[in-house]
N, C-alpha and C positions, 0 to 999 in steps of 0.2 A: 504493500500500500504506500503510495506516494503522498506526502503532505504538501499541499499547494495552497498558497495565499494569493488572493486577487486583491489588488488595491485600485480603486477607481473613485474619482471625485464626481460621482453622479449618484442617482437613486437606483437602488436594486430592489426589485427585479425589473424596473422599467427599462433599463438599458438592455436591448435584446442581444447584442453581441456578447456582453459579459454573462448574461443569464445562460445563453446556450453553451458557452465555454465551461462555466462552472458546473452546470448540470451534466454535461458530457463527462466530466471528470468524476462526478459523484456516481453516475451510472456505471462507470468503469471500475468502481470499487475504491476510489481514492478519497482521501480526507481533504475537504475543501473549506476554506473560510474566506469570506469577502468582507473587506473593510470599505465602507462607503458613507455617503451623506445620510443624514436623518431628516426625513420630511415630517410635516405636521401629522400628529397622531400615529406615527410609525413606532413600532417597538424598538427598544435599544438592541435587543438580540432576538433572533428567532431562527428556526430551521425551516428552509423552503426546499422541498424536493431533494433532500439529502445534503443541502448546502447550508453551512452555518453562516449567518449574516450578522455582522457586528456594525451597527450604525453609530457613527461618531456625532457628537452634539454640534453639528453645523449644518445649515441649510443653504440653498442657493438663492440669492436675491439679485435680480437683474439690476444693473446700475452702471456706474462709471468704471473706467479702467482701474481706479484705485480700489473700488469695491472688489473687483475680480482679483487684484493682487492680494488684498487682505484674505480673501477666501482661500486662494492658493497657499499662502504661507501658513494660515491657521490649520488647514487640513494636513499640510506637510508635517507640521509639528505634532499634531495629534497622532498621526500614523506612526511617526518615529517612536513615540512613547509606547505604542502597542507592540511595535516590532522588536523592541528590546526584551520582550517577555516570552517569546515563542521561538521554536526552532522549526524551520521548514526545509524541504528539499528543493522546491521551486517557488520563486516569488514572481508573479505576473503583474506588472504595473501597466495600466492603461493611461495614455495621455488624454486630455490636457491636465496639468502642464507637463512638459517633458521632464523638468527637474524632479518631479515626484518620484522618479526611479531611484533617487539617492536615499529615499526612505528605506530602501532595501540594503543599505550599507552594512548594518550589523549582521543580518542573515547571510549576506555574501561573505563577510569575514569568517562566519561560522560554517561556511561550506555550501550554502544554498546557491543555486543557479538563478540568474535574473533575466527575465524577458521584459523588454519594453515594447508595448503594443501601440504603434503610432496610428491611432484612428484618424487624426487630422494633423496636417503639418502646421505647427504653430505659427511660423513666420507668414505663410500664405494666408492663414486664418485672420491674422491681425491686419494684413494688407486689405483683405476683403471686407472685414467687419468695420474697420475704422478709417478706411480710405488712405492709409499711410503709404508713402513711397517705399519701394524696396530698399532704398538707400538710407532710410530714416535710422537714426542711432538705435531706437528701440528694436527695429527689425534685425539689425546687425547683432544686437545682444541675444535676441531670440534664436537666431541662426547658430550662434556660438553655443548657447545652452542646449540646443537640439543636438549639435555635433558631439559635445562631451557626454550628454546623456546616453546617446546611442552607443558611444564607445565604452561607457561604463557597463552597459548591459552585456550579458553573455550571448544573447540572441535578440535580434530586432524582428518584429512581426508587423505586418500591415495588411491592408484590406483589398488591394488590387494591384495589378501589374504597373499601372501608371504611377502609383504611389511608390512602389518598389524601385522603379527607375529613378525617381526623384531622390529618394532617401539614400540609395547606394552611392550617390555622389559625395556623401558626408560620413560614411561608416568606416573609412580607412581601408577599403578593399574587402570588407567582410560582407557576405551575402545577406539579403533580407528575405525572410520567409513570408509567403502570402497565404492567409486563410481568409477567404472571402466571407463577407457578411451576408450570407444567403438565408432565406427564411427557413424556419424549422418546418420540415415537410410533415411532421406529425400534426402540426396545427394548421399550416397553410397548404392545402392540397384540394384537388377537385377530382371527383370520380368520373365526371363527364363534363363536356364543354358547357358553358353558360347558355341559357336560353336568352337570346338577344332580341326577342320580339318586343316592340314598343307598345303594342296595343293592350297588353294585359293590365298595366298599372295606371296608365294615363299620365305618368310622370317620366322625366328623363333626368337622372341624378348623376351629377359629377361628384367625385369623392377625393378629398385630400386628407391624408393622415401624416402626422409628424410635427416637427417644430414649426411654430408660426413666427417666422423671422423674415426680415427684409430680403435676404439672399434667396428665399424660396419663391419670390415673385408672385405672391398671392394677390397683390393689388391688381395685377394684370388679369388674373383669373376673374376677379369680381367685375372689373371693367368689361371683360369679354362677355360675361353672363348678361350684363346690362345691354350690351351691343346686340346679342343674338337672341335675346329672350322672345322677341316678337316672331322669330322664325321657328322656335321650338316650343310647342305647347307643353306646359308642365315642367319646364326646366328648373332644376334645383341644384344647389351647391351645398355640400356638407363638408365642414372643416373640423377635423378631430385633432386636438392638440392645444398646446399653450405656447406662449412666447411673447417677446417684447413688441411685436407688431399687431397684437390682437386688438387692442383698443382702436388703433388707426383703421384697421380693416372693418370693424363694426361701424365706425363713423362713415367710412367710404360707402358701405352698402346702404346706409341711411341717405347719404347725399345723392346717390344714384337711384334712389327710390326702388330698391330691390331687396330691402330688408326681409320682406316676406318670402323671398326665394333663397336666402342664404341662412344656413343653420350652423351656429358655432356650438360644437358639442363639448368643448373643453377637453380635459384629460380623460382618455378612454383606456380601460384596461386592455393589455395586449390580447387577452382571451376574448375580448369583444370585437376586435378588429375583423376577424373572419366573417362574422355576421354582418358587419357594416359593408364589407366588400360584396357579400352576396346580395345585399339590398340595393346595390348601385349599378349604374350602367357603364360608366367610364371612370377610370382613375386618372388623376393628373399629377404630374411632377414638373414644375415650372421653374427650375433653378435659373437664376441669373448667371450669365457666363462671366467668369473671372478666373484668375490663376488658380484659385482654390476649387471652385465648382467644376472646372474642366477636369480635375483629378477625381471627382466624387463618383462613387457608385451608390445610387440611392436604394437602400434596402426596401423602402416602401414600394417602389416600383416593382421590385422582385416579388413582393407579397401579392400585389395585384395580379401579376402575370401567373404566379403559381396557382391562383384560384380561378384563372380563366377570365379575369376582368380586363377588357381592352383598355389600353393606357395611352394617353397623350403625353409625350416626354420631350424635354428640351434636348436638342441635338448637341451633345458634348463629345469630346474625344473618347472618354472612357466608356460612356454608355453606348455609343455607336460601335465601338470595338467589341463590346460584349454581346449586344443584341443584334441579330441579323434583321434585315428589312422584313417587314410583314408581321413581326411579333409585337412591335409597338408602332405607334404613329408619331413620327418625329415632327417637331415644328422648330422654326429658326429662333435662336435665343433672343428673348426680349421683344419679339415681334408679335404684337397683339393681333394683327391681321392674320398672320400665319396660324396662331393659336385658335382664333375664332373660326377660321376656315376648317380647321381640324375637327372642332366640335360639331359644326354643321354637317361636315362630311360623314362623320361616324353616326350621327343621328339619322341621316338619310339613308345610309347604306347598312342595313341590318346584316346582310350577307358578309360584308367586310368584317364587321364586329364578330360574327360567328367564326370566321376563319382565324382572326386574331386570337380568339378565345382558345380554339383548338390547338393552334401552333404554340401558344404560350404554355399550355398544360403539358404538351409533349416535350417542349424545351426544358421545363422545370423538373420533369422526371429524370432527366440526365444531369441536371445541375441544381443541387440543393444542399441543405445543411448536412445531410448524411454523408455526402462525398467530402465536404470540408471538415467535418468533425473528425474523421479518421486522420487527416493530416495533422490536426491539432493534438490529438492524443499521441500520435507518433512523436511529435516534437517534444511534448512534456516527458514522455517515457525515455526518450533518448537523452534529454538533459539530466534526468534523475539518475540514469546509469553512469 
């Protein structure tokens, strides 16, 4: 039995990548503990599907860069206090921030192997989120922290090949492993293609699930709904998630007089997402294109496809490389006309939606979490040896 510690500055089990990794280890008979943030009304400790969860007394509050820095440092110090008391075989640290990996210093001295899992590249994230120049002193510091963090780790892990190619420029020649963030096929699967008939319900529902933030381009989705509503009887938009753009989107739907067509569902349990997908006609992923999002593989899109839900997706380098034409309907980044045209086209062409549903299900049978899970278990076991 291998003793594995996961460290992640987010909420468990809401983070799907961490949850799948931890539960895969528990299913394989290993001992697993997760140190994470503690949300309102969450227990300090509990066991979830064989995983011991320890929540530290810190929650996430969206705010200024100083607030984020405070949270990063506070969580780092709290985890360090915990890590001095236990012995582990493998410590798996997920960014952000990159320097969180140094919380594994004592376990590493005592013989543990350390993984740094780069979910997002921190320099590119700050360029995207705060509009900073790549030459800004803060970005240079973040690049330096990223480099020394990756070189401290015994292995670096990331989410797709585009990210691997970026990170390998800074690892000093060491390879980066890829375990893709694909949906759990136990939860997200379809026995048959979706019935794409419009006539049965009298509505046509667009669905977005995930973080409600500026980079996800949801203002364009609301504007497109207002633009094509007259062409699509019963058009509705459901947005499941929370984020710093939520209030602005609510106000925008009011301004455009479509508040009765837009439903904000707030935080939805991951176990409820499959039912939401089944109730919808088209999923949307509308990332704004920048150096960060061009590297992103949106796990929510993969969930739509696995359940046979046709999806309209921003054309990015990573997504276009992963999904062949015909599985998703691409639109040009930031182009509302291109996005609106895709909505009307899929509404009008039920046969096209039926084909996309069928192709997506077949594709997901070959590419899912079961295939990625074995890569992850092999990595952990090889490090422990």
